[in-house]
C-alpha positions as CSV (number, residue, x, y, z in Angstrom):
1,X,24.4,9.4,-14.6
2,X,21.1,8.4,-16.1
3,X,17.6,9.4,-14.8
4,X,14.6,7.1,-15.2
5,X,10.9,8.0,-15.0
6,X,7.7,6.1,-15.6
7,X,4.7,7.4,-17.5
8,X,1.3,6.1,-16.6
9,X,-2.1,7.4,-17.6
10,X,-5.9,6.9,-17.5
11,X,-6.1,4.9,-14.2
12,X,-9.9,5.3,-13.9
13,X,-9.7,4.1,-10.4
14,X,-12.7,1.9,-9.6
15,X,-14.6,1.3,-6.4
16,X,-17.2,3.9,-7.4
17,X,-18.5,5.6,-4.2
18,X,-22.2,5.8,-3.4
19,X,-23.8,8.6,-5.4
20,X,-26.7,10.8,-4.5
21,X,-29.3,11.8,-7.0
22,X,-28.2,15.5,-6.9
23,X,-24.6,14.4,-7.6
24,X,-25.7,12.7,-10.8
25,X,-27.1,15.9,-12.3
26,X,-25.5,16.9,-15.7
27,X,-22.6,15.1,-17.2
28,X,-22.0,12.9,-14.2
29,X,-25.1,10.9,-15.1
30,X,-23.8,9.8,-18.5
31,X,-20.4,9.0,-17.0
32,X,-22.0,7.0,-14.2
33,X,-24.1,4.9,-16.7
34,X,-21.1,4.4,-18.9
35,X,-19.0,3.1,-16.0
36,X,-21.6,0.6,-14.8
37,X,-22.8,-0.5,-18.3
38,X,-19.5,-0.8,-20.0
39,X,-16.2,0.3,-18.5
40,X,-16.5,-1.2,-15.0
41,X,-15.6,-4.7,-16.2
42,X,-12.5,-3.6,-18.1
43,X,-10.8,-1.1,-15.8
44,X,-9.5,-3.5,-13.1
45,X,-8.1,-2.7,-9.7
46,X,-6.1,-6.0,-9.7
47,X,-4.3,-4.7,-12.8
48,X,-3.4,-1.5,-10.9
49,X,-2.2,-3.6,-8.0
50,X,0.2,-5.4,-10.5
51,X,1.2,-2.0,-11.9
52,X,2.1,-0.7,-8.5
53,X,4.1,-3.9,-7.7
54,X,6.0,-3.6,-11.0
55,X,6.9,0.1,-10.4
56,X,8.2,-0.9,-7.0
57,X,10.5,-3.4,-8.8
58,X,11.6,-0.9,-11.5
59,X,12.3,1.8,-8.9
60,X,12.0,4.8,-11.3
61,X,13.4,8.1,-10.0
62,X,10.1,9.8,-10.9
63,X,6.5,9.0,-12.0
64,X,4.4,11.0,-14.4
65,X,0.6,10.5,-14.5
66,X,-1.2,12.2,-17.4
67,X,-4.8,12.3,-16.2
68,X,-8.1,10.5,-15.9
69,X,-7.3,9.4,-12.3
70,X,-11.0,9.0,-11.5
71,X,-14.2,8.5,-13.4
72,X,-16.9,11.1,-12.7
73,X,-15.2,13.7,-10.5
74,X,-16.9,12.8,-7.2
75,X,-15.4,14.2,-4.0
76,X,-15.0,10.7,-2.6
77,X,-13.3,9.5,-5.8
78,X,-10.7,12.2,-5.3
79,X,-10.1,11.2,-1.7
80,X,-9.6,7.5,-2.8
81,X,-7.3,8.7,-5.6
82,X,-5.2,10.7,-3.2
83,X,-4.8,7.7,-0.9
84,X,-3.8,5.6,-4.0
85,X,-1.2,8.1,-5.1
86,X,0.2,8.5,-1.6
87,X,0.8,4.8,-1.6
88,X,2.4,5.0,-5.0
89,X,5.1,7.5,-4.0
90,X,6.0,10.6,-2.1
91,X,4.6,13.9,-3.5
92,X,8.0,15.0,-4.7
93,X,8.3,11.8,-6.7
94,X,5.1,12.4,-8.7
95,X,4.0,14.8,-11.4
96,X,0.3,14.5,-11.9
97,X,-2.0,16.4,-14.3
98,X,-5.8,16.1,-14.7
99,X,-7.7,14.5,-17.6
100,X,-11.3,15.2,-18.8
101,X,-12.7,12.6,-16.3
102,X,-11.1,14.6,-13.5
103,X,-13.0,17.8,-14.5
104,X,-16.6,16.7,-15.1
105,X,-17.8,19.7,-13.2
106,X,-16.2,23.0,-12.3
107,X,-13.8,23.3,-9.4
108,X,-13.6,19.6,-8.7
109,X,-9.8,19.5,-9.1
110,X,-9.5,21.8,-6.0
111,X,-10.8,18.9,-3.9
112,X,-7.5,17.1,-4.1
113,X,-4.9,19.1,-6.0
114,X,-4.0,22.8,-5.3
115,X,-1.9,23.4,-8.4
116,X,-1.7,26.2,-10.9
117,X,-0.9,25.2,-14.5
118,X,1.5,24.9,-16.1
119,X,3.7,23.7,-13.2
120,X,7.4,22.8,-13.4
121,X,9.0,20.0,-11.4
122,X,12.8,20.0,-11.8
123,X,14.5,16.6,-11.1
124,X,18.2,15.8,-11.9
125,X,18.4,17.8,-15.1
126,X,14.8,17.1,-16.2
127,X,12.0,19.6,-16.2
128,X,8.5,18.1,-16.0
129,X,6.1,20.7,-17.3
130,X,2.5,19.9,-16.4
131,X,-0.2,21.4,-18.7
132,X,-3.9,21.1,-18.0
133,X,-6.3,20.4,-20.9
134,X,-9.0,19.4,-18.5
135,X,-12.1,21.7,-18.6
136,X,-15.7,20.9,-18.0
137,X,-17.5,19.9,-21.2
138,X,-21.1,19.0,-22.1
139,X,-22.3,15.4,-22.0
140,X,-20.7,13.1,-24.7
141,X,-17.9,15.6,-25.3
142,X,-14.4,14.4,-24.1
143,X,-12.4,17.2,-25.7
144,X,-9.8,19.4,-24.0
145,X,-8.6,23.0,-24.1
146,X,-5.4,24.6,-22.8
147,X,-6.3,28.3,-23.2
148,X,-4.3,31.4,-24.0
149,X,-3.1,32.1,-20.5
150,X,-1.5,28.7,-20.0
151,X,0.0,28.7,-23.5
152,X,1.7,32.0,-22.8
153,X,3.1,30.7,-19.5
154,X,4.2,27.5,-21.2
155,X,6.2,29.5,-23.8
156,X,8.0,31.3,-21.0
157,X,8.7,28.1,-19.1
158,X,10.1,26.4,-22.1
159,X,12.5,29.4,-22.7
160,X,13.6,29.5,-19.1
161,X,14.2,25.8,-18.8
162,X,16.1,25.7,-22.1
163,X,18.4,28.4,-20.8
164,X,19.0,26.2,-17.7
165,X,20.1,23.3,-20.0
166,X,17.2,21.0,-18.7
167,X,15.6,18.2,-20.6
168,X,12.0,19.5,-21.1
169,X,9.2,17.0,-20.8
170,X,5.7,18.3,-21.4
171,X,2.8,16.5,-19.8
172,X,-0.7,16.8,-21.1
173,X,-3.8,14.6,-21.1
174,X,-5.1,15.0,-24.7
175,X,-3.0,14.0,-27.6
176,X,-1.3,16.6,-29.8
177,X,-1.8,14.7,-33.0
178,X,-4.6,15.6,-35.4
179,X,-5.3,12.6,-37.6
180,X,-5.9,10.0,-34.9
181,X,-8.7,12.0,-33.2
182,X,-12.3,12.9,-33.7
183,X,-13.7,16.4,-32.8
184,X,-15.5,15.4,-29.6
185,X,-12.4,13.8,-28.1
186,X,-9.7,16.2,-29.4
187,X,-7.6,19.0,-28.1
188,X,-9.3,22.0,-29.4
189,X,-6.3,24.3,-29.4
190,X,-3.7,21.8,-30.5
191,X,-2.5,24.0,-33.3
192,X,-1.6,26.7,-30.8
193,X,0.2,24.2,-28.6
194,X,2.2,23.0,-31.6
195,X,3.1,26.6,-32.5
196,X,4.5,27.1,-29.0
197,X,6.6,24.0,-29.2
198,X,7.8,24.8,-32.7
199,X,8.9,28.3,-31.5
200,X,10.4,27.3,-28.2
201,X,11.3,23.6,-28.4
202,X,10.9,20.7,-26.1
203,X,12.6,17.3,-25.8
204,X,9.5,15.1,-25.2
205,X,5.7,15.3,-25.0
206,X,3.7,12.7,-23.1
207,X,-0.1,12.3,-23.1
208,X,-2.9,9.8,-22.5
209,X,-6.6,9.8,-23.3
210,X,-6.7,7.4,-26.2
211,X,-6.1,4.2,-24.1
212,X,-3.6,2.9,-26.6
213,X,0.2,3.5,-27.0
214,X,0.8,6.1,-29.7
215,X,3.9,7.7,-31.1
216,X,4.4,10.7,-33.4
217,X,6.9,13.4,-34.1
218,X,6.1,17.1,-34.3
219,X,8.1,20.2,-35.3
220,X,10.3,21.7,-32.7
221,X,12.7,24.6,-32.6
222,X,15.1,25.1,-35.5
223,X,13.6,22.1,-37.4
224,X,14.3,19.6,-34.6
225,X,11.7,16.9,-34.3
226,X,10.0,16.4,-30.9
227,X,8.8,12.9,-30.0
228,X,5.3,12.6,-28.7
229,X,4.4,9.4,-26.8
230,X,0.9,8.4,-25.7
231,X,0.5,5.8,-22.9
232,X,-2.3,3.2,-22.9
233,X,-4.6,3.1,-20.0
234,X,-2.8,1.7,-16.9
235,X,-5.9,-0.3,-15.8
236,X,-7.7,-1.3,-19.0
237,X,-7.5,-4.9,-20.0
238,X,-9.8,-5.7,-22.9
239,X,-7.9,-7.8,-25.5
240,X,-11.0,-8.2,-27.7
241,X,-10.7,-4.5,-28.5
242,X,-6.9,-4.4,-28.5
243,X,-6.6,-2.7,-25.1
244,X,-3.7,-4.0,-23.0
245,X,-2.9,-2.2,-19.8
246,X,0.3,-0.3,-20.5
247,X,2.9,2.1,-19.1
248,X,6.2,3.5,-20.4
249,X,9.6,3.7,-18.8
250,X,12.0,6.5,-20.0
251,X,15.7,6.8,-19.4
252,X,17.5,10.1,-19.9
253,X,21.2,10.0,-20.2
254,X,24.1,11.4,-22.2
255,X,21.8,13.7,-24.2
256,X,19.5,10.8,-25.3
257,X,16.1,9.6,-24.3
258,X,15.2,5.9,-24.6
259,X,11.8,4.2,-23.9
260,X,10.7,0.7,-22.9
261,X,7.1,-0.5,-22.9
262,X,5.4,-2.6,-20.3
263,X,2.0,-4.4,-20.6
264,X,-0.1,-6.5,-18.3
265,X,0.2,-10.2,-18.7
266,X,-2.8,-11.9,-17.1
267,X,-1.4,-15.4,-16.7
268,X,1.3,-14.2,-14.4
269,X,-0.7,-11.3,-13.1
270,X,2.2,-9.0,-13.8
271,X,3.6,-6.4,-16.2
272,X,6.2,-7.5,-18.7
273,X,8.4,-5.6,-21.0
274,X,7.5,-5.9,-24.7
275,X,7.9,-4.2,-28.1
276,X,5.1,-2.0,-29.3
277,X,4.2,-1.6,-33.0
278,X,2.3,1.6,-33.6
C-alpha cells in the first residue's frame, strides 16, 4: 500500500487586515511596506483557491506546509490563516511549521498554534518531523535558527523513529543548502542540522523560503544520501521573475519515494503536473 502526501509552502495569505500604528512598530513596518509596494500583486488568493481545488482532486493522505503562512504576524492574519487551514483539511491531516514571516515578533505563533518543536506526526509508516527555524529577526533579515535544544531533540526523534521502521520526513522552513543562499536569508545553524542528519539519518527533508523549486542531496547515516526538496511559493505567480506557483506531491511505497511537481497554469486557472529542471 502506498501513502501520498502534498508539500506546499510560502502561502503568504493576502487580505491584509487593518493595522494600527502601534502594530507597525519594528520589523512589521518594513514587511507592511514590502507587501503593499511589491509582493501584494504577485501572491494571489485566486491561485490559492486553485491550489485548494487541485488538492481536493488529488486527495493526498496528508498535507505538509513548511511555513510563511502569513505576512507580518498580525493576530488577525493568524485568525484568517487558521480558517483557511481548517478549510484545507482536518488537523490530523496537516503538519504545519512556521516560517520567518510567521515570527516577526516574539510569541506570535502562540496566537494560532500551541506546538512544541520538534513535533512528530506518525501516519501509515511515515513520521513527519516538524522543526522550527522561525525566530524574530531584525528588519531586512530573513534568516532562521533552530537552536541547540531543538537539535538535541531532533537527534533523539530520528533515532526513535528509525528503530520503529518509519520513513522519516523532516520539515523545516529555511533551506539546508549553503551555496544557494545569502547570509541574511540563510539558516544560521545549517551545519549543525546537517551533522544531526549525517549521524542519525533521514529519508527526506522538505523546506520552502526561496519561492522556487530546489533539489539537493546531503550526507546521511552510513554514507546514504538524503534528498532535500524545496517547494516554490504556493501563491506566487510572477513569470517575469521565473516564479510559478508550485507544490509537490510525494508517494511513499515499497521502500521508495517518488515526487511529482504541480504548477499554476493561468489560462485554465488550475494546477497542472509538469517536469521541473533545477
